N, C-alpha and C positions, 0 to 999 in steps of 0.2 A: 671504799674498796669494793669490787664486785666479787659476789659469791660465785662458785664453780656450778655452772650449769651442768645437767645429767649428761648433756653430749659431750661434754669435756672429758667425763670420766670415761665415756665409751669411745672416745677418739684416743686416750691414754692407751686403754686395753689393745685398741687396734694397731697402734703404733708397737707397742710390745710384743705382740704376735708377729707383726710384719718384720720387724728387725731381726727375729730369728732365722728368716730366709738368706740373709746375708753370708752366712757360714755353712758350711756343712759340718765341719767339726763345732766344737762349743767351748772355743776360748772366752767367749763372752758370759760363760755361765754365772759366775759371781756378779758380773755387770748388769745381770737381769733379775737379781734377787727381788723377791716382793718386799723384803725389808729394806726401807729407803736408807738406812745407814750402811748395811751389807751392800747394797747397791752402789752407793757413793764410794764406797772403800774398793770395791771391785773394779769399778770403772776408772778409779783414780791411779790404781795399778797399771791397767793397760796404757792410761795416758802417759803415766812416767816412764814406760818402756820406750818411749819416742821410736827410734826408727827400727827397733827391734820388732815392733808390731806393724801389721799392715795398714795402709792409709786408712782401708775400710773399716778396719776394727776401731781405728783411733776415732772414726767419724760416728760409728756407732756409740763409742764409749761416750763421746762428748753428749750426743743425744741423750743417751740413757742416764748420763748423770744429771743433764739438764732437766729431764723429766723428773726426777727423783727430788731435786730442789724446788721443781714448781709444785709437786705434792706437798712439800713441807712449809710452801709460802715464802721460799727464800726466791723471791723472783730475780733479783739482781744476779746472785749466782748462776740461776737457770738461765738467762738471757745471755751472759758472759760465755758459757759452755755452748750455747747454740749459735752464738755469733762466731766462735772459733770453729765448728763444726761446717758452718757455712763459708767460711775463709777456706777450709779444706774442699768443700764441694758445694759452690754459691747456688747450685741448682736443686739440692736436695731436699725432695717434698717432705720427708719426715722433719728434717729440721726447720723448714719453713712452716709446716702446720703446726709444729709443736712450738714454735716461738709466736706464731700468731695467736695461739691459744692462750698465752701468758698476756699478751697485748690486750686480747679481748678481757681477760679476767681484770687486767689494771685498769680498763676503762679507755686504752689508747687505740680507738676503733679503725682510726685511718691507718695506723701503722699495721694492724692485723689484717685489713683489707688489701693493704700493699703486699703483705707476704703472702696471702692466698692467692693473690694476682699472679705473681711469680710462680708459685707452686702449680697454679692452672696453665700457665704459659708452659711450664715444663712437662706437666702431665695432664693434657686437656681432659682424660675421661678420670680424673680423680674426683669421684662424688663427694667424698667427706671434705675436700677442699672447697667445692662448690657449696656444702652444707653450711661449713665454718663461716666462709663469708657471708653467706645469707643471714646467719646469726648476727655478724657484725653490723650489717646494713639494718636489720631491725632494730638493733641497739641504738643506732644513729636516727633512727625515725626515718628511714628511708625505704618504707614498706615495699614500693613496687620493684625495687631493686631485689630487694630480699626475697619477693617472691619469685621473681625471675631465676635468681640462683637457686631455690629450693626445686623448681620446676626442672631444671637441669641435673640436679641432682638425683630426683626420682627418676628421670628418664634414663639416668646411668645406672641407677641402683633402685628397681622398683620396691625393694624389700626394706629399703632404710626407712624405717618408722621415725627415727628422730626428725628427719626432712618433713613428714607428714606433721609433726608436732609443731616444727619451726614456721611452718606455712601457715598453720591453723592460728597460731600466735598472732602472725602479720596480718592474717586476715583479722583476727579479733580487734587488734589495734587498731585498724581501718574502719571498724564498725559493721563489718560482713559477717554477722554471726552464723549465718547458715553455712555459708563456704567453712568457716572455722569449723563448725560441728561436724561436717562431712569429714574434713581432714582428721580430727581427733577422733572420729570413729574409725577411720582407716588405721590411724596409728595405734589404736587399741586392739584392733584385729591383728595387727603385726606383732604388737607386743602388749598383750592382756595385761601384764604383771607391772606397768609403769603407774607406780603411785601418782607422779606429778601429773602425768597425763590425765588421770581420772579426776585430780583436782582442778585442772585446768578446764576440762570440760564441763565440771560442776559449776564454775564462776560463769561459764555462758550460759547455761541452763538458768541459774538465777537471775542472770540479766534479762532473760527472755521472759521472766515471770512464772518458772516451772520450778518451785521449790522442792517439790518430791524428788523429780529426776535429780535435781543438785545434790539433795541430802544423799541419795542413793550413790552417786559416783563419791562424795566425800566419805560415806560408808566403805566403799570397796578401796579407797585410797588408805584409810587408816587400818583395815585388814591387812592391805599388803605391806604397809609401813607403819607400826605402831608409834612410831616416834616422829611421824610427820606433824609438825607443830602447826604448818599452814591449813592442812585439812582440818583439824580441830577447831581452830579460830573461823575457818571458812563455813564450817557445818554449824558452829554457834551463831553465825550470823543469820544463816538460813532459817535456823530455829527460832530465832528472835522475830523474824518476818512472819513466823506461824504461830507467834506468842506463846511457845513453848519454852519459857523463861527457866524452869529447872533444868531441863536437858542443856540448854544453851549454857548455863551457868556451870553445868558438870564438864562440859568440853572446854570452856575457858579456863577452868581450874587445872584440868588436864594440859593443856596449852602452857600454863604457868609452871607446872611441875617440870615439865620438859626445858622451858627457856623462861627461867623467873624475870628476866630483864625485858621481856616483850613490853613494850609501852603501850602499844595498841590493845593487847589482851587485857592489861591492868585497867585502861579505861573503860573498855567494854565492860568488864566484870563489875566495876563499880556502877555503872549505869545499869546492869541486869538487878545487881542487889538493890538499888534505889527503887526500881520499878517493882521488884518483889515487895520491898517493905510498903510501898505506898499502894499495892495491888492495884496498879493503873496498868492498863494494856498499853504496851509500847506502839510507837507508830512503826510502819512498815521500813525496816532497814534499807537502804539504799544498796543498790548492786553495783559494786565497782567491777569495772572500770566504765561500763555503759550508762546511758542514761536511765534513772529510776523508771520503774513501773508507774503506771498512772495511779495517783493515790487522791482521793476526795479530798478537799479542804473544808475546815469548819467555816461558819458564816463569820467569825471574827478574823479569822486568818485570811480568808478571800476578799474581806474589806480592806484589810491592811495590804494585801497584794495589790489590788486594782486601785487603790486610791491615785497611787503616782500615776499609771497609766490612764485613768479617767481624766485627770488634770492634762496629762501629755495630749490627748484627743481634742479636749476644750480648747487648748492653745492652739493646736495645728489648724482647728476648724476657724478660728478667730483670726488665726494669721491669714490662712486663704481668702477669707473675708475682707480682711482690712489691707492685705499687703500684695495683692494680685495685680494691683496696676503697674507694677514693674519700675525700674529705674528711669527717672526721668532724664531728658537729653541734658547734657550739657550746655552752658551757656556759650552762645556763639561769639560773644566779643573775646578777643585775645587778649585785651588789657582792660577790664572794666574801671570805670571811674571809681574814685576813692570818695566822692562826696555823699556824706551820708552815711557811709558804711561803719557798721558797728562789730567790734571784734570782741570774743569773750574766749576767756582762759577757763577750760572745761578740766577739772581734776576727775580723772578715770577714763578720759578718751586716750585710748591706747592702741586700737586697731579699727579695720574697717567695719567690723560687727557693731562697735559702738556708734560709728558713722551712720550705718543704717536704722539705728534705733532713735538717734537724733532726728535724722531727716524725717521719719515718720511722725515724732513727738512734735518738733519745733516747725517743720515744714507747712503745715496748715495754717498756722499762725501768721506766717510772714508772706503768704500769698503762693506758696508751692515749695516743693523740695529743691526746685532748681534756682531757689534766691538763698540757697545756703551754700557755702564752701567750707572745707575743712582743711586744716593743716595739722594733721596726725603728728607730724613731726614733732611739733611744739605745743600740741595739746590745744589747738584753738579751732574755735568756729567763727565763720564771717557771715554775718547778715549784709548782703549785698545792698548797694544803694537803691536798686530797683524794686526793693522788697516793700511791702505795705508797712506803713507807719505802725509802730508798736513799740509799747513802753519796754525798758530794760528789765523792770521787775518781773514782767509778764514772762519774758524769754527765761530769766534765772529759775522761774518757779517750773515752767516747762521742763527744763533740763533736770530740775530736782526730781521730777516724776520719774525719771529713767534710771534713779540711782546714782546720778552723777552729781556736780556741782559746779556752777559757773559764776564767774565774775567779770565784768566788762574791763577791758584791757585797751590800753592807748599806746600808742608808738612812743610816746616818753616815757612809759613804765618800764621799768627795767624787769626783766624774767625774774619772778620768785622762785629761783632755782633752789633755794633751801628747801621750799615747802614741796617741790616734786622729789627732791633728794631724801628728804625724810619720809615721804609716802613710800618711795622706793625701799628704804631702808627697813621700814616696816614690813613692807611685802617680803624681803630677804628673811627678817626673822620670823615671821610667822610660818613662811614656807619650811625654814630650817626647823622650826619646833614641830611640824605637822611631821616631817621626815624622821625625826629623832624619835618620837611616840610610835611610828609606825615599825621603826628597827626595835624600840623597846618591847612593843607588843609581840612582835615576831620571836624576839628572844624568850620571852615567857612562855610562847607556844612551843617552841624548841625544847626548853627546859621539860615543860609539861609531858611533851612526847616522848621524850627520852633519847631522840636520836633526830638528825637532821633530816635523813631520808625519811623517816616516819613522819616528820612533821609535814614534809612537801607530800607525802601521799594523804594526810588528813586535809591539808588545805585543798587539794585536787578533788576532794569529794563531795563538796557542796551539801555534805548530809546533816547540816543543821544541829550537829552535837553541841552540847553544852561547853562554853569556855570558861576559864576562871576568871574570877570577878578582876583580878589586875590586869588582865589580858585585855578584857572589854573595857576596861577604864583607859587603858592605854590607847586603844584605837579610837574611843570616843573623843579622846583630847587631840588626837591626829585629825578626826575629821573637823572638829570645831576649829581648829587652827587652819587647816586646809581652806574651809569655806569662808574664812573670814572676811575676804574681799569679793566674794562672789555672792553671799546670801543676799546682799541688800538689793543689788541689781536683778537678782532672780525674784525677790519679791515684788519689785515695781513692775517686771515683765509680767508676772502672774496677775498683778492688779489691772494692768494695762491690756491683757489679751494678747500679749507679743512675744511669743517664743523666741527665746535666744540660747546662746551656747550655756550662759550662766545658770538658766533655768533648767536644760537639759542636764547638767552636771548635777544640780541640787536633786532633781527628781532621781536620776540614777544613784546616788548616794543614800537618799532614803528609801529607795527600794531594796538596795543591798542591806541597810539595817533591818528593814520590816522582815526579811528573809534570813536574819540571823548571819548573814555574810559579813562580819564586822572587819575582817581582814581586807576584803574587798572594798568595802565601803572608804576605809581608811587610806587605801593605796589610792583609790581613785580621787580622793580629796586631795591628797598629797600631790600626786603628779599633775593634776589638773592645776593645782596652785602654782608648781615648778614651771608649767607651760606658760602660765600669764608671768611669772618673773622672767622667763626668757625672753618672752614677747617685749615686757617693758625694757629690760636690758638691752636688746637690740635695737630699739628705738633710740634709747639713750646713748647707744654707740653712734648711731648714725648722727643724732643730734650733736654729739660732741664734735664730730668730724667738720661740721658746718661752724659751729661757735669757736672752733679752733681758728678758723679765718678771722674772728675778730679779735683774739688774743694777738695777732700779728702787729696791731697798732698799740704801741704802750700808752698807758694809762695817763702820763704825765708828759709836758712838755718844758723845754728850757726857755721861757718868754724873755724876750728882749725889750727892757724898759725904755722909756724915753730919754733916760739918762745914760743909757749905754750899759747899765748893769743888767745881770741875768737872774732870773728867779724861777724855780720850778712851780708849775701850776698846772691843774687838772685840764686834760685835753678837752673835757666837756664843757669848760669855761672860756675857751678861745672863741673870739669872733673872727670872722673874715676882716682883713686888715690889719691883725695884729702879727708881730714879728716874732720869730722863734729861731733858735740856734740848733742845728744838727750837727754833732761831733762826729768824727770818722767812727765807723763800725756801727753806728747807734740805728736804730728804726726808726722812720718818720712817721710821726703821730697823726698827721694831718696833710690834706690835699694842700698843695700851695705852688707859689712860683717862686723860684730863686732869685735873690736880690744880690747876693755876694757869694762867690766861691765857685769852684770848679770840682767836680768828682765825677765819679762813675757811680751808678745807683743801680742795686741789683733788683729788677722788678718782678722776679721770677715768681714771688708769692702771689702776686696779683696776675701777671700776664702769662707766666709759663715759660718767658724767655730766658734761655739760659747764659746770654752775653749781658753782662751790665752794659747799662746806656749812659752815654756821657752827658752830662748837665752842667749847663753855665747860665750866667744871669738871663733870665728872661724864660727858661725851660720851666716845663711843668713838673712837680713831683707829686706822689700819691702816696697816702697813709699806707703802713704795712710793708712798704719796699724798704731796702738796707742800703744806708750811706757807704760810699766806699771809704777811700783814703782822706779826702779832702772834707775841709769843714764847710757848712753851707748856712747862710742866712736866708731864709725862707718867709715871705708874706703868706699868711694863710688866705685861702680863696673861699673854704667851706667849713662850715661847724662840724663838730666831731660826727653828727647824726647823718650828716648829708655828704660824706666822703664817698669816693668811688668804691672804696672797700665796702662801707655799711650799706651802700645800695646794693651791690652784689650780694652780701648775705641776706638783705632783705627780700630780694629778688627769688633768691634760690630756696628761701622758705617759704614765700609765697608760691613758687612753682609748683610745691606739692598739692596745693589746693585744686590745681588744673589736673583732673585726674586722666592719667592714662587709659587707652582703650581696654587694656588687658585688666586695670583695676575695675573697670565698670563692668567687665564681663564676670570677673569673680562675685562682684558684689550681686549681680543679677542671678548667678548660678546659686549663691549661697542662700537668696532668699526663697527659691525653689527647693533646694537641696533638702536643707533642714526640716521644714515641715512634711516634706515627703518621706523622710526616714522616720520622723515620728508616726506618722500614719501607718508607714508598715510595721513599727513596733507595735502597735497596737494590734494590728491583723496576726501579727506572730504570736502574741499574748495570748489571743482569745480564739484563732482559728484552731491550731492543732488539738486543743483540750476540748473543745466543743464539737470538732468535727471528727476527730479521730479518738477522743478519750484519752489523749496523752497527759502527762503530768502537768499539773498547773504550776508547781515550783519551778520545773525546768525551764518551761516555756517563759515563764515570768523572767526567768534569770537571762534567757537568751534575748528578751525584748529589752531588757536593761542594758546588755550589751550593745545592741542597736542604737539605744539613745546615746551611749557613749560615741559610738561611730559617727553619730549625727553631727557631733560637735566639729565646726569647720576651722579649728584653731590653725593647723598647717597652712590650710589653704588660704583664709583671710590674711594671714602674717605675710604670705610667701611674696606677693607683689609689692606692696607699700614700702618694705624694707628695700627691695630690689632698686625701685625707682628713687628712693632718697639717696641710697648709697651711690647711685649713679650719677645723680645730680651734684652731690659733695664732690665726688671724684672729678667730675667735668670741671667745676669750679676751680678746683685746685689746679687743674691743667690750664686753666686760662681760656676756658670755653662755658660761656654763662648760657643755660638753658633754662627757657621760662617756663617750663612744664612739662608733666608726664608724658602729655600728649605729643608734643615736639621732640620728645626724648626717643621715642619709638618710631617717629617719621624717616630718620635718617636711614634707618635698617631697610626700609621699603623703597627707598629712593630708585627712580628708573633713569631719571635725567637729572642734569644739574646745568643750570645756565649761569654763566660768569660775566660780570663786566669786564671789558679789556683793562681800563684804566684802572690802576691801584690792585688790580686782583691777578691778572695774568702778567701785565706789566708791573713796574715799580711804582707808578704813579708819580714819577718825578722825571718828567720829560725835560730835554735840553736842545737848544738851537744848534743845530749841526752844519747849517749851510744858509747863506744869504746870496740870492742871485737877483741882482738889479738888472733892469731892462733899460735899453736907451742910455740916456746922460745921468740916470739918477746912480746914487751912491749906496753902498752899504750903509752908512751913517743914516741917511735920510730914510731909507725902508725902515730900519729899526726905530728910528725917532717916532716916525708916522704911526707904526704897529704899537710902540709902548704909550703913545698919546692915547690911542683909541682903547687900549686894554687897561689902561691907568687904574680903574678903579673895578677891575674883574677879579673874580677869585678862582676862575678855571684853572686847570694845571697848565694849558698851552699859555695861557696869559703870563702866569707867573714865570714859565720859561723865557718869554720875551723880555720881560721887566727884568729878570736877572742877567740875561744877556747885556741888556742895555746898559745896566749898573755897572758890569764888569768892563764893560768897553768905555764907559766914562761919557755916554751920550746923555745929554740933559733931557729930561723927561717934562713936558707940560702938559697937563691932562687937556685932552680935546673938548671941545664943548658942543652942545646939541647931539650928544651920543645917544643912538638910539640902537636896540638890540633888534635883530631880524631872526626870529625864532628860528632854531635850526639852521642858519646861513651864515650868519656874521654880524658885524658892526658897522654903523656909518656915523660921521662926526665931522666937525669940522675944526682945522688945524691951520695955524698960519694965514686964516683968512679963506683958506679952501677946502672944499667938502672932499673928504676920502672916504672909503669904504674899505672893509677887511672880511675876507671870508675863504671858503674852500674854493678848489676849483670848479665845483660844481656850480657855485655861485656866479663864477666868472662866466662861464657858459650860459647860465641863465641870464646875466646881463647883456650878452651879445657881445663882450670883449675879448673873447679867447682868440689868440693867434695861433700860428703854427709852432712857433718859439716857446709860449706858455704850455701850450697842450702836450708838446714833447716832453719837455722838461718837467712837467708836472707827472706825467705820466711814469716817466723813468725813476722819479723819486719814490712815488707811492709803490711802484714795484718792488722797490729795494726796502720796503717796509717803514718809510718815513712819511710823516704827516706833512701835508702842502699847506700854507697860510698865503694867499694872495693878497696884494695890498695895491690899490689903485684908485684913480680920482674918475671924473665925470667923463674924460678923454681916452684913457687907455690904462693899462695894466702896468704899475710901476716896476713889480718883480714880485719874487716869491721867497718865502722864508720855509726853510725845511726844519722840522721839528721831531725828534725821535724819542720814544720812551724805552727804555731798556727792559727785555723781557727777564723776567725772574729766571734765573739759572735752574731752579728747581721745578718749575713750571711744567716741564714736559713729564717729569717723574711723578708729579701729582696727578696729572691726568693718566698716566699708566695705572696707578696705584687705585684711583677711583674705578677705572674699569676693572680692575682685579678685586675689587670689594664688590663688585655687583651692579655698578651705575652703568648702564648699557650706552648712555648717549650724553656726550658734553659739547655744550653749545656757546659760543661766544657771542656777547651782544656788545656793540658799539656804535657811537655815533659817528665814528671816523670813516673816511672814505673806504670802499669795499676792496680795491686794490691792497692797500696798506694791511687793512683787518684780514684778508686773505694770506698775504704774505708771513703775518705773524701766527695765524692758525695753522699752516703748514707746517712751520717750526715746531710749534707746541704741540700738535698732534690732536686736535679738537676735532670733534666729528661733523660740526656744522657752524658756520658763521653767519650772523645777521648784521649788516653794515649800514652805515649812515641814518641810523634810527634817532628819531625825536623820542623824547620821555615817553609820550603816549605810545609811541611805536613799540618801546619795549613791553609796556603792558600787554598791548595786543599780541605780541609773540609769546609771552609767558602764558596767555591765555592758550593759545594755540598748542604749546607744548603740553599743558595741563590736560586738553582734550587728546592730544595723541600718546602720551606717555602716563597720564594719572597722577603720580606722586612726583612732583618736580620742585627742587631747590633752586633758589635765585640767592646768588652771592654777589653782595654789592658794598658800598661803604656806608649803607644805612641811612644816608640824608639825601643825596642826588637820586638814588636808587628807589626811594621810600615807595612810591605806587607799585613799583614791580615787586618789590619785597613782599608787600601787604598781599598782592595778587596770587603770587607762587605758593605751593602747598606749604612750603617753609622757606621762610626768610632768614638769611645768614647775613650779619654785619660783619665785616672785617675792620681791624683797628679801633674797636670800640672804645679803648681805654681813652678817658678824658673826653668822649662824646656822649653826651646825656641822649642826643637825639637818636643816635645808632642803638643805644641799650632800650630805649623806649619802643623804638619802630619793629626792630626784628624779634624773631621767634628764637633765634639763636644769636648771641653775639661773641665773636672771637676778639679776645682783648688786645691782640697785635694784629697786625697784617701779615702774619705767618700762614700762608695757605696750607703748609703741612699739616695743619689741624683740621682740614676737610677730610681727609681719608681717615685719619685718627677717630673724627667725630661718626663718621659711617661705621667703622670696625666698633667702636664703642657701644653705639646704639644696638648694633647685631649681637654683640655680646652679652649686652643687658637683656634684651628679647629674648635671647636663647636661655637665659639662666631664669628668667621670668617662666617660661613654659617648661623648662626642666621642673621646677618648683610644683608647679600646678599639676604637671603630669604624675609627679611622684607622690604628690599629696592625695589626688583621687587614686591613685593605684593602691595606695596604702589601705585608704577606706574599702575600695573594692574587695582587696585580699581579705581583709577582716570582716567584711558582709559575708564573703563565701563561707570562712571559717566559722562564723556565728550560726550560719544555718545548718552546717555539718555538725555542730554541737561541738566544736575544737577550740573555741575562743573563750576568754574570761574577762572579766571587767577590767581587772588590773592589767591584763595583758593587752586590752584594745587601748586603754588610756596611755599606757607606756609606749606602745606603738605610735599614737598620736604625740606624745612628748618628743619620741625621738624625731618623728618626721619633723615637727615644728624645729627641733635643734638643728637637723640637717639642712633643712630649706632656708634657716637663719644664717647659718656657717655660709651656704653656697650664695646667699645674697650679698653677705658681706664681703665676699671675696671682690665686690666691685668698688671696695673702697681702697684697695690695695693701689700705692702710686700708679699713675698710668705709663705705660712704656713709651719711650720715645720712639719718634718716627725716624728710621734710619734711610736716607735718602742716597740711594746709589747713582753716582756719576754715570752720565752717559756720554759716549764718543761723539 
């Protein structure tokens, strides 16, 4: 509860006198009585009269009765009366300011400000309303607004001493003591008998190191108000600073006679008595609330204070010497070979800070930091196959020197999740115990201080007063539990001359203990342990999001024995060729081929498809998918560790080792930021005391705060968690992204090149027309074409063979078949040489006729692909093949444009006329036709030169060279295709092109969240650095802000784990 300020009493007197002007007669005489009970009774009589009394008198009766209730401390009754007055007169400045005063007294500053605002709007020249609102703003800590309101109040009423006093306190709270003194002087000139103003001015003098003037003001206050407890306590404090202990004791005893329950006076009196008994001169008492005056340190104290910062300087210097080479470039290979690669499970590898440490320690042993890759998600370090030969024991020993432990890990090993979980549980327990002892220590502190507010004031003083032993013991235990998982890493960092955030925290905690700030030390240790626990939890959450994919496949299968019986067997023991049964509604455990049965299988867990896929004998099924209503007998085609699901999970985990540009930037920045702030802390500690004679204790404390600010926790955790969450979310949507670098690229795409067949079209062409020339028949043309294409896998060949089968045309493969690259085929059929090719090839052979040319051009203009068949003498006829355009293709192009992709290109080996017809219908910006595979590569190179960041979308097999040359290779329909998954940077598990704009938006959202987190983390650091220089920050406040920032960036990053939004395609007319 807030006590009444002197201005509130003045406001009450002013309101009472102003109320008298409402009536010439005095029907409110009893309602204005100085006796509260009599006033309440008189006002109640007027209110009870109802309509017999004037509305004005009723309003004044409610206001006066409310003021009486307020004076008695019955705030609820007072508010109720003032609410009624305001219902009768909503703009009554008397009622508004009276109610605002009550809100101020009860700590509801926003409500007080709102009432004062309405009063000011109603009466713009109401000086007391501006003054009251200024006091409310000052109580909220908004000193600039408070000063502005006090300025207005003084312009309206230059003799308002309270406004000078209020503005002086606001200046004092901002640290501007000279302006504060000037205002206090003016306030005392206007009201020389204000004891509280004398006390406030005395505190300023004491803060400025002028105890004599301070004591003179306290003397004046006591003379004006002999019951002013605060004046006695303040004078005692000033006398202690002058070593006048007997007089200080007398003042403290006087204060306790006036208020026997004053805890701060009891503590101070005990200390004075101890000093008198020991006849030891006390240290200079600090002057609240400003920084203490400069006091010399003893040799022992100076050594204790400087030890931590000296070590900090040594670490920073060593860091610049050893770590100035920066971050090495990433390996250029998109998919390094696994041969000779070693993988280590590293306990304690939780974030990019540990990655940097391991790079510096292990990198030189394996031929450079670029020979190492890291999977923070699973706590693994990978030594690449291109590294120098080195024994496993040597690497394990090097990792141990960092304070972490390592053990070689192989693919066939299962994750020792129980070890990781046990370490995480220990971390939670130790962090909880640390927090528990911090709370216990603070509870003891509050009990010792006698009141919560007094406890807070004692904590804010940094005055080094002695603490009870139980309180120190509780804080000490909180420190020990809090640094349990930090101290080892800090020790090895100090030995290796490489500063990291663990060492920073230990130095900060040790420094706080050295200056007797046990509460600060315990709070920093606990909050830092909490930040590490949050970091570990966020990594575990992302890890679970990926490992949940593995849970899609059941651990056992219903194996079908040779005698036809069924038996449950572990999926890991099933070999390719074994048969197993999948009943209706069950998950499929292994990849395989359907032997018996027909069913619809839900492939959404792997591909993201929303519609089940029909499976019949000969169809492929995949582990983790869900069988529908029919029972299936399946032949396993892959072992459990080689299923498509296992490969996807493995590649998502390995993708984290390919760091995104933002991750590399954060690591480089952290390498410079941490030692820079450490060096700045050293300057802050030594500079002001040596150059300006400032207090060593105060600037050592500020240097410790800077060390806490130097900890880059929120910064280094912001990017990896975002990347991992985005990769896991994409995998659940059926989009396999091969690394962080490829996750950011879609967000910066300027052009997308698409192969026509299978991307813009369905990739399943069909014969739509057969046009024989001369005496040739449809069957002859189809038989000759099918004979030449019998062994081809090209989509057009499949269309011709399917048409021949449907028409019952017998197909005997041609002999002496030769492929003419980019042109067609030649071969012998029925003893005669035939050829097959495009109309362009007909022209090259010189066999084009008016009839063939006109028909070919008409078909191509209609979007058909023309295949000519002929012999050595003439063209036998034409076959027209058409591939259906995907109905959603034009909408996908529109959405890619809307997502920021400025240029869409179609690449095809088809003829130009057909390609341009399809391009016009779909809406692509540019088309390149009649391309050979090497031509596609050249066009991609041209697009990269023109637009910078270019994606190529293809099937991952036929388009492999173009995919590799593009900035980002995207393979469609990768489910079941090992080659597509290996070739592309991004693999879409189905041929659903709606995933393309989803991928672009997902990357843009990921990049936005990453930079939001980076900017927010650095912004918090900058704010607290400024507060530190201004002397307004504390150790526990700085670390609490860092933990809060870590929590917010983690929560922001984990938003990427939410189920991806489906892409709704609108139909176009």
